[in-house]
N, C-alpha and C positions, 0 to 999 in steps of 0.2 A: 814843828819844822815844816816848812812849805813843801809840797809835792806837786810835781808837774808831769803831765804825760804829753808826749809830742813826738814828732818825727823830724829828723835832721838828715840832710844829704851829705854823704861822705864819699869823695872820690866818685866811682861809678856805681855806687849802690845806695840804697836807702836803709836807714836803721831807725828803729823806734824803740822807746823805752820809757822808764820813769826814773825820776831822781828826787831825793830829798836831802836836806842839809841845812846848815847854818853854822856860823861862827868858825869857819875854816874846815869844818868836816862836811863830807858829801858822800852819798851812796848813789851810784848810777847802776841801773839794771837794764841791760839791753834785752829786749823781749822779742824782737823781730828784726831780721835783716834779709836782704836779698843777695847774700855773698855768693850763692850759686851762680849768679850771672857774671861774677868777676873773672877776668882772665887769670891764669895760673900765677903770673908774676905780680899780682895785685898785692898791696899791703893792707887791703881791707880787713882780712881776718886778724892780722896783728893789731890794727887800730881798734877794732871792736873789742878784742880781748883786753887790750890795755884800758879802754874806756870803761869796761865792765869791772876792772879791778881798782879803779880810782877810790881813794879814801879821804882825800883832803883837797883843798884848793887855796890859792892866794890870788889877789888882784893887785898888780903893781905896775905903774907906768903905762897904763892903758892895755895891759896884757893879762889874760886869764891863764893861770897855770894850774893844771890838774895833777895831783901827786898820787902815785901808786907804788906798789912794790916793784914793778918793772921799770920805773923811772917816771919822768914828767912829760906831760903833753902841754905845750905852750901855744896859745892862740892870741893873735893880735889883729887889730883892724888895719 
């Protein structure tokens, strides 16, 4: 399975981690974030926790949906 390490910007903080996956399964591990810099009402912590709990993905209609126990995260261009 391919593995990638990199950083992505989410809201007002940065997060970095690694992922591996294929055939609809994915494991994302967030290894570093700057959540301490977020305001109290930020959804950053919820987003990082949901991202860290992702177990699968689908791609349909130009959108990437990450699936996890807490629900789905959908991203589109």
